[in-house]
All heavy atoms as an XYZ file, in Angstrom:
643
protein
N     -79.287    136.984    261.133
C     -80.011    138.242    261.114
C     -79.252    139.240    261.970
O     -78.835    138.953    263.067
C     -81.427    138.008    261.647
C     -82.153    139.272    261.930
S     -83.865    139.113    262.521
C     -83.901    137.657    263.488
N     -79.136    140.441    261.446
C     -78.500    141.508    262.172
C     -79.498    142.137    263.128
O     -80.680    142.278    262.833
C     -77.996    142.603    261.176
O     -77.149    141.990    260.237
C     -77.263    143.692    261.898
N     -79.052    142.511    264.307
C     -79.931    143.116    265.296
C     -79.334    144.441    265.755
O     -78.204    144.758    265.460
C     -80.107    142.200    266.524
O     -78.837    141.999    267.174
C     -80.720    140.870    266.146
N     -80.146    145.174    266.504
C     -79.709    146.447    267.066
C     -80.397    146.617    268.407
O     -81.286    145.853    268.766
C     -80.041    147.631    266.118
O     -79.383    148.799    266.601
C     -81.532    147.855    266.011
N     -80.012    147.634    269.120
C     -80.604    147.940    270.409
C     -81.446    149.193    270.286
O     -81.034    150.139    269.618
C     -79.493    148.148    271.453
O     -78.683    146.974    271.520
C     -80.080    148.448    272.815
N     -82.628    149.172    270.892
C     -83.457    150.371    270.923
C     -83.769    150.736    272.368
O     -83.803    149.858    273.222
C     -84.768    150.183    270.122
C     -85.612    149.055    270.703
C     -84.475    149.935    268.645
C     -87.013    148.956    270.142
N     -84.005    151.995    272.587
C     -84.342    152.453    273.934
C     -85.865    152.483    274.064
O     -86.558    153.022    273.212
C     -83.797    153.863    274.184
C     -82.311    153.904    274.285
C     -81.841    155.342    274.474
N     -80.423    155.412    274.458
C     -79.668    155.552    275.538
N     -80.228    155.647    276.737
N     -78.352    155.604    275.437
N     -86.355    151.890    275.149
C     -87.768    151.946    275.487
C     -87.872    152.261    276.959
O     -86.925    152.068    277.735
C     -88.498    150.610    275.161
C     -88.473    150.300    273.676
C     -87.901    149.447    275.953
N     -89.039    152.722    277.333
C     -89.245    153.020    278.748
C     -89.245    151.707    279.560
O     -89.443    150.607    279.001
C     -90.588    153.739    278.953
O     -91.670    152.850    278.657
N     -89.033    151.820    280.855
C     -89.086    150.633    281.702
C     -90.469    149.992    281.645
O     -90.585    148.754    281.637
C     -88.714    150.987    283.144
C     -87.257    151.411    283.343
C     -87.034    151.838    284.817
C     -86.294    150.307    282.948
N     -91.475    150.817    281.581
C     -92.842    150.291    281.506
C     -93.032    149.452    280.243
O     -93.591    148.363    280.267
C     -93.840    151.452    281.501
C     -95.272    151.042    281.416
C     -96.199    152.309    281.490
N     -97.535    151.961    281.117
C     -98.029    152.030    279.891
N     -97.272    152.450    278.884
N     -99.275    151.697    279.618
N     -92.525    149.944    279.105
C     -92.612    149.207    277.852
C     -91.827    147.915    277.910
O     -92.279    146.860    277.476
C     -92.146    150.091    276.672
O     -92.976    151.235    276.593
C     -92.177    149.332    275.361
N     -90.626    147.983    278.459
C     -89.810    146.786    278.609
C     -90.536    145.734    279.448
O     -90.603    144.559    279.074
C     -88.461    147.127    279.260
C     -87.555    145.901    279.391
C     -86.597    145.961    280.522
N     -87.307    146.114    281.804
C     -86.705    146.445    282.937
N     -85.415    146.690    282.951
N     -87.389    146.560    284.027
N     -91.096    146.168    280.569
C     -91.797    145.239    281.448
C     -93.010    144.634    280.738
O     -93.290    143.437    280.865
C     -92.234    145.917    282.730
C     -91.062    146.312    283.606
O     -89.921    145.813    283.357
O     -91.245    147.124    284.524
N     -93.725    145.429    279.974
C     -94.887    144.940    279.237
C     -94.462    143.913    278.182
O     -95.069    142.851    278.035
C     -95.636    146.106    278.590
C     -96.856    145.754    277.743
C     -97.894    144.977    278.580
C     -97.478    146.996    277.177
N     -93.394    144.232    277.468
C     -92.879    143.292    276.472
C     -92.449    141.973    277.113
O     -92.739    140.904    276.590
C     -91.700    143.902    275.692
C     -92.054    144.941    274.665
C     -90.800    145.704    274.210
C     -92.748    144.316    273.472
N     -91.781    142.047    278.253
C     -91.358    140.832    278.943
C     -92.578    140.024    279.392
O     -92.579    138.800    279.266
C     -90.469    141.200    280.141
C     -89.064    141.688    279.819
C     -88.385    142.221    281.076
C     -88.244    140.570    279.187
N     -93.590    140.717    279.923
C     -94.782    140.030    280.362
C     -95.511    139.350    279.198
O     -95.915    138.198    279.298
C     -95.726    141.013    281.063
C     -97.013    140.402    281.561
C     -97.939    141.425    282.165
O     -97.462    142.494    282.638
O     -99.155    141.169    282.159
N     -95.659    140.069    278.104
C     -96.312    139.494    276.942
C     -95.540    138.316    276.380
O     -96.120    137.294    276.001
C     -96.491    140.560    275.839
C     -97.505    141.671    276.138
C     -97.371    142.788    275.109
C     -98.908    141.101    276.157
N     -94.218    138.424    276.334
C     -93.404    137.328    275.837
C     -93.521    136.104    276.728
O     -93.663    134.969    276.229
C     -91.932    137.794    275.726
N     -93.480    136.319    278.016
C     -93.596    135.200    278.940
C     -94.956    134.529    278.822
O     -95.061    133.307    278.764
C     -93.348    135.669    280.375
C     -93.326    134.542    281.384
C     -92.993    135.026    282.763
O     -93.260    136.160    283.116
N     -92.401    134.151    283.584
N     -96.009    135.320    278.754
C     -97.364    134.788    278.637
C     -97.537    134.000    277.357
O     -98.186    132.944    277.334
C     -98.389    135.948    278.700
O     -98.239    136.633    279.948
C     -99.812    135.412    278.586
N     -96.966    134.494    276.272
C     -97.110    133.879    274.964
C     -96.100    132.744    274.735
O     -96.190    132.035    273.745
C     -96.964    134.926    273.872
N     -95.150    132.633    275.648
C     -94.105    131.632    275.438
C     -93.241    131.954    274.228
O     -92.852    131.081    273.465
N     -92.974    133.240    274.072
C     -92.262    133.707    272.888
C     -91.128    134.643    273.330
O     -90.956    134.900    274.523
C     -93.250    134.459    271.988
O     -92.662    134.785    270.755
N     -90.392    135.124    272.358
C     -89.318    136.069    272.680
C     -89.842    137.499    272.633
O     -90.869    137.773    271.976
C     -88.163    135.918    271.678
O     -88.576    136.367    270.395
N     -89.153    138.390    273.290
C     -89.501    139.810    273.246
C     -89.407    140.307    271.801
O     -90.281    141.065    271.326
C     -88.564    140.648    274.168
C     -88.730    142.123    273.901
C     -88.865    140.320    275.619
N     -88.393    139.870    271.074
C     -88.240    140.279    269.688
C     -89.453    139.860    268.857
O     -89.976    140.651    268.074
C     -86.983    139.667    269.087
C     -86.754    140.062    267.649
C     -85.469    139.471    267.093
O     -84.644    138.934    267.828
N     -85.304    139.596    265.786
N     -89.932    138.627    269.037
C     -91.082    138.133    268.266
C     -92.340    138.934    268.628
O     -93.139    139.273    267.746
C     -91.300    136.658    268.519
N     -92.523    139.246    269.904
C     -93.681    140.022    270.354
C     -93.628    141.424    269.732
O     -94.640    141.932    269.214
C     -93.750    140.112    271.895
C     -93.989    138.721    272.496
C     -94.798    141.112    272.352
C     -95.312    138.106    272.130
N     -92.467    142.048    269.786
C     -92.334    143.408    269.230
C     -92.561    143.407    267.726
O     -93.259    144.273    267.200
C     -90.961    143.954    269.565
C     -90.689    145.407    269.232
C     -91.724    146.324    269.836
C     -89.282    145.805    269.656
N     -92.011    142.433    267.021
C     -92.216    142.347    265.571
C     -93.680    142.162    265.237
O     -94.215    142.824    264.331
C     -91.383    141.219    264.978
C     -89.899    141.528    264.946
C     -89.051    140.329    264.530
O     -89.575    139.217    264.323
O     -87.833    140.529    264.371
N     -94.369    141.294    265.966
C     -95.789    141.059    265.729
C     -96.598    142.308    265.999
O     -97.509    142.653    265.230
C     -96.271    139.894    266.580
C     -97.712    139.535    266.314
C     -98.115    138.287    267.029
N     -99.525    138.015    266.797
C    -100.261    137.248    267.544
N     -99.723    136.637    268.580
N    -101.519    137.051    267.279
N     -96.291    142.988    267.089
C     -97.008    144.216    267.429
C     -96.829    145.277    266.343
O     -97.795    145.962    265.965
C     -96.516    144.741    268.771
N     -95.610    145.407    265.825
C     -95.374    146.402    264.774
C     -96.087    146.044    263.481
O     -96.601    146.912    262.798
C     -93.862    146.549    264.550
C     -93.133    147.250    265.707
C     -91.616    147.160    265.485
C     -93.570    148.662    265.890
N     -96.120    144.758    263.147
C     -96.844    144.333    261.957
C     -98.336    144.626    262.086
O     -98.976    145.114    261.154
C     -96.630    142.839    261.702
C     -95.267    142.495    261.212
C     -94.951    140.999    261.228
O     -95.859    140.196    261.554
O     -93.816    140.636    260.916
N     -98.894    144.355    263.274
C    -100.318    144.623    263.490
C    -100.589    146.131    263.451
O    -101.595    146.560    262.901
C    -100.772    144.022    264.812
C    -100.845    142.519    264.773
C    -101.307    141.916    266.100
O    -101.458    142.599    267.114
N    -101.500    140.614    266.112
N     -99.699    146.927    264.025
C     -99.870    148.371    263.998
C     -99.843    148.888    262.565
O    -100.639    149.723    262.178
C     -98.771    149.026    264.840
C     -98.830    150.528    264.817
C     -99.826    151.216    265.487
C     -97.860    151.271    264.127
C     -99.878    152.589    265.459
C     -97.912    152.647    264.105
C     -98.909    153.305    264.770
O     -98.968    154.666    264.729
N     -98.903    148.353    261.776
C     -98.836    148.764    260.377
C    -100.122    148.430    259.627
O    -100.624    149.219    258.824
N    -100.656    147.242    259.882
C    -101.915    146.853    259.245
C    -103.073    147.732    259.673
O    -103.938    148.091    258.877
N    -103.089    148.092    260.965
C    -104.151    148.959    261.468
C    -104.064    150.326    260.817
O    -105.101    150.874    260.411
C    -103.997    149.107    263.001
C    -105.006    150.044    263.604
C    -104.770    150.231    265.112
O    -104.117    149.435    265.760
N    -105.320    151.299    265.650
N    -102.858    150.876    260.695
C    -102.708    152.181    260.039
C    -103.166    152.134    258.593
O    -103.810    153.043    258.095
C    -101.271    152.653    260.116
C    -100.874    153.116    261.504
C     -99.663    153.968    261.524
N     -99.769    155.077    260.568
C     -98.750    155.676    260.013
N     -97.526    155.316    260.287
N     -98.932    156.668    259.184
N    -102.832    151.041    257.903
C    -103.255    150.899    256.502
C    -104.781    150.887    256.405
O    -105.352    151.561    255.556
C    -102.671    149.601    255.907
C    -103.134    149.283    254.481
C    -102.706    150.379    253.507
C    -102.579    147.926    254.050
N    -105.448    150.152    257.305
C    -106.921    150.125    257.281
C    -107.500    151.489    257.577
O    -108.449    151.938    256.923
C    -107.442    149.097    258.303
C    -107.258    147.660    257.854
C    -107.915    146.695    258.792
N    -107.347    146.719    260.139
C    -106.238    146.084    260.512
N    -105.582    145.345    259.632
N    -105.776    146.157    261.745
N    -106.920    152.216    258.538
C    -107.436    153.556    258.866
C    -107.243    154.515    257.692
O    -108.141    155.296    257.391
C    -106.711    154.089    260.119
C    -107.116    153.373    261.386
C    -106.238    153.742    262.564
O    -105.260    154.507    262.409
O    -106.544    153.238    263.652
N    -106.094    154.465    257.054
C    -105.849    155.327    255.900
C    -106.761    154.986    254.727
O    -107.251    155.866    254.022
C    -104.372    155.250    255.494
C    -103.448    155.892    256.506
C    -101.979    155.625    256.238
O    -101.651    155.014    255.199
O    -101.154    156.045    257.063
N    -106.985    153.694    254.510
C    -107.884    153.267    253.460
C    -109.309    153.724    253.743
O    -110.007    154.241    252.835
C    -107.851    151.724    253.316
O    -106.502    151.336    252.998
C    -108.803    151.241    252.235
N    -109.763    153.569    254.963
C    -111.108    154.037    255.341
C    -111.252    155.551    255.167
O    -112.280    156.014    254.681
C    -111.440    153.629    256.774
C    -111.704    152.156    256.921
O    -111.986    151.465    255.955
N    -111.574    151.650    258.146
N    -110.211    156.289    255.515
C    -110.259    157.756    255.340
C    -110.328    158.116    253.853
O    -111.062    159.030    253.475
C    -109.033    158.399    255.997
N    -109.586    157.388    253.039
C    -109.599    157.668    251.601
C    -110.982    157.363    251.004
O    -111.501    158.149    250.198
C    -108.528    156.852    250.889
N    -111.603    156.252    251.429
C    -112.945    155.948    250.936
C    -113.958    156.966    251.422
O    -114.874    157.353    250.699
C    -113.362    154.528    251.339
C    -112.944    153.488    250.341
C    -111.853    152.687    250.563
C    -113.650    153.333    249.157
C    -111.455    151.728    249.654
C    -113.241    152.382    248.209
C    -112.154    151.591    248.475
O    -111.771    150.658    247.549
N    -113.806    157.433    252.676
C    -114.704    158.450    253.188
C    -114.608    159.739    252.376
O    -115.619    160.392    252.085
C    -114.407    158.733    254.674
N    -113.381    160.094    251.967
C    -113.191    161.295    251.138
C    -113.843    161.105    249.789
O    -114.449    162.042    249.245
C    -111.701    161.584    250.991
N    -113.764    159.908    249.235
C    -114.412    159.633    247.951
C    -115.932    159.730    248.062
O    -116.599    160.207    247.143
C    -114.030    158.261    247.421
C    -112.643    158.140    246.789
C    -112.326    156.673    246.486
C    -112.551    158.962    245.522
N    -116.469    159.234    249.187
C    -117.934    159.204    249.360
C    -118.547    160.591    249.345
O    -119.687    160.756    248.936
C    -118.298    158.505    250.671
C    -118.133    157.010    250.632
C    -119.057    156.383    249.667
N    -120.225    155.807    250.289
C    -121.260    155.359    249.617
N    -121.293    155.446    248.317
N    -122.261    154.834    250.231
N    -117.803    161.598    249.776
C    -118.355    162.966    249.800
C    -118.098    163.724    248.491
O    -118.493    164.863    248.380
C    -117.831    163.776    251.022
C    -118.246    163.135    252.308
C    -116.325    163.950    250.954
N    -117.413    163.060    247.556
C    -117.175    163.645    246.231
C    -117.930    162.798    245.218
O    -117.409    161.777    244.750
C    -115.686    163.686    245.931
N    -119.175    163.179    244.882
C    -120.023    162.339    244.039
C    -119.388    161.882    242.730
O    -119.507    160.705    242.358
C    -121.245    163.210    243.766
C    -121.271    164.181    244.908
C    -119.840    164.403    245.278
N    -118.692    162.752    242.031
C    -118.094    162.344    240.757
C    -116.960    161.335    240.968
O    -116.852    160.353    240.243
C    -117.573    163.544    239.965
C    -117.094    163.191    238.578
C    -118.158    162.503    237.710
O    -119.272    163.002    237.570
N    -117.819    161.351    237.134
N    -116.157    161.579    241.992
C    -115.063    160.644    242.282
C    -115.615    159.279    242.680
O    -115.086    158.238    242.252
C    -114.185    161.211    243.403
N    -116.683    159.266    243.454
C    -117.300    157.995    243.870
C    -117.892    157.276    242.646
O    -117.744    156.071    242.502
C    -118.348    158.217    244.933
C    -118.888    156.898    245.461
C    -120.068    156.323    245.178
C    -118.201    156.014    246.345
N    -120.178    155.132    245.820
C    -119.044    154.902    246.559
C    -116.969    156.039    246.973
C    -118.686    153.842    247.366
C    -116.617    154.993    247.788
C    -117.462    153.892    247.987
N    -118.531    158.024    241.756
C    -119.108    157.426    240.564
C    -118.007    156.838    239.679
O    -118.168    155.750    239.106
C    -119.906    158.463    239.780
N    -116.886    157.543    239.553
C    -115.753    157.036    238.787
C    -115.232    155.734    239.371
O    -114.922    154.777    238.642
C    -114.625    158.069    238.716
C    -114.982    159.297    237.906
O    -115.986    159.245    237.144
O    -114.269    160.321    238.027
N    -115.115    155.685    240.695
C    -114.660    154.480    241.358
C    -115.613    153.318    241.117
O    -115.193    152.195    240.803
C    -114.494    154.715    242.867
C    -114.100    153.494    243.693
C    -112.722    152.997    243.308
C    -114.182    153.783    245.167
N    -116.899    153.562    241.246
C    -117.901    152.523    241.014
C    -117.858    152.013    239.576
O    -117.971    150.819    239.306
C    -119.291    153.050    241.333
C    -119.542    153.205    242.821
C    -119.519    151.893    243.560
O    -120.243    150.959    243.172
O    -118.747    151.791    244.523
N    -117.646    152.916    238.636
C    -117.559    152.543    237.220
C    -116.326    151.652    236.989
O    -116.399    150.639    236.289
C    -117.474    153.795    236.359
C    -117.744    153.553    234.908
C    -117.908    154.881    234.164
O    -117.285    155.897    234.511
N    -118.736    154.888    233.147
N    -115.214    152.001    237.596
C    -114.012    151.201    237.476
C    -114.199    149.833    238.131
O    -113.782    148.804    237.607
C    -112.816    151.926    238.111
C    -111.523    151.170    237.956
C    -110.321    151.923    238.519
O    -110.450    153.132    238.785
O    -109.281    151.288    238.694
N    -114.846    149.817    239.291
C    -115.103    148.556    239.996
C    -115.968    147.626    239.135
O    -115.708    146.418    239.036
C    -115.813    148.829    241.327
C    -115.939    147.607    242.182
C    -116.575    147.942    243.510
N    -115.666    148.770    244.287
C    -116.055    149.707    245.137
N    -117.327    149.965    245.308
N    -115.166    150.404    245.833
N    -116.980    148.182    238.479
C    -117.840    147.375    237.597
C    -117.051    146.802    236.438
O    -117.243    145.644    236.038
C    -119.016    148.210    237.071
C    -120.126    148.482    238.077
C    -121.123    149.483    237.480
C    -120.821    147.210    238.480
N    -116.162    147.591    235.899
C    -115.323    147.118    234.778
C    -114.455    145.938    235.221
O    -114.332    144.943    234.514
C    -114.452    148.247    234.234
N    -113.894    146.024    236.420
C    -113.072    144.933    236.930
C    -113.918    143.707    237.237
O    -113.488    142.564    237.000
C    -112.292    145.356    238.175
C    -111.049    146.110    237.845
C    -110.835    147.460    237.970
C    -109.858    145.571    237.302
N    -109.586    147.782    237.539
C    -108.951    146.641    237.124
C    -109.443    144.300    236.932
C    -107.665    146.457    236.619
C    -108.154    144.125    236.417
C    -107.299    145.210    236.274
N    -115.127    143.894    237.766
C    -116.006    142.768    238.059
C    -116.378    142.002    236.791
O    -116.541    140.792    236.805
C    -117.250    143.227    238.818
C    -116.962    143.592    240.249
C    -118.184    144.110    240.985
O    -119.301    144.072    240.415
O    -118.015    144.539    242.130
N    -116.522    142.716    235.704
C    -116.849    142.064    234.441
C    -115.750    141.136    233.960
O    -116.005    140.145    233.285
C    -117.177    143.095    233.362
C    -118.476    143.807    233.633
C    -118.732    144.949    232.664
O    -117.908    145.243    231.827
N    -119.881    145.589    232.805
N    -114.511    141.415    234.354
C    -113.439    140.524    233.954
C    -113.547    139.175    234.658
O    -113.003    138.195    234.158
C    -112.042    141.153    234.264
O    -111.882    141.260    235.675
C    -111.873    142.468    233.590
N    -114.245    139.143    235.778
C    -114.429    137.859    236.473
C    -115.439    136.973    235.756
O    -115.479    135.768    235.997
C    -114.907    138.103    237.900
C    -113.912    138.833    238.816
C    -114.540    139.117    240.164
C    -112.616    138.033    238.965
N    -116.234    137.557    234.869
C    -117.241    136.781    234.132
C    -116.758    136.379    232.744
O    -117.539    136.031    231.894
C    -118.517    137.615    234.031
N    -115.439    136.442    232.528
C    -114.920    136.146    231.177
C    -114.743    134.660    230.929
O    -114.310    134.286    229.844
C    -113.625    136.910    230.921
C    -112.508    136.527    231.888
O    -112.688    135.575    232.671
O    -111.469    137.190    231.879
N    -115.032    133.831    231.923
C    -114.923    132.379    231.750
C    -113.553    131.826    232.003
O    -113.337    130.604    231.952
N    -112.571    132.668    232.248
C    -111.210    132.201    232.544
C    -111.058    131.911    234.021
O    -111.661    132.581    234.847
C    -110.203    133.269    232.095
C    -110.193    133.643    230.626
C    -109.229    134.802    230.402
C    -109.810    132.451    229.781
N    -110.245    130.932    234.329
C    -109.981    130.616    235.738
C    -109.022    131.640    236.324
O    -108.126    132.131    235.652
C    -109.388    129.224    235.857
C    -110.378    128.120    235.583
C    -109.778    126.747    235.931
O    -108.992    126.650    236.876
O    -110.134    125.793    235.220
N    -109.242    131.930    237.608
C    -108.329    132.831    238.300
C    -107.033    132.095    238.565
O    -107.012    130.909    238.764
C    -108.942    133.277    239.627
C    -110.165    134.134    239.457
C    -110.695    134.600    240.806
O    -109.893    135.005    241.664
O    -111.908    134.551    240.975
N    -105.918    132.850    238.528
C    -104.632    132.246    238.833
C    -104.010    132.862    240.049
O    -104.347    133.889    240.471
C    -103.658    132.392    237.665
O    -103.508    133.781    237.366
C    -104.137    131.641    236.463
């Protein structure tokens, strides 16, 4: 795997070292995990904001519900999920 160097504050470096030591892991693994969790958090926030926007638009929300019902009916077709 190719690596690179990034600049972080001393405070961030110290925090990463502390977390890595506590977890018995490498700084790289801690940083990768933190970034993955941050990305997931942003995705959830953006998804929640999009649903909130739909909720205040009655026609858009009705269209979404109609599409959801159509997809749910496909689960009742007797075929096994793959």
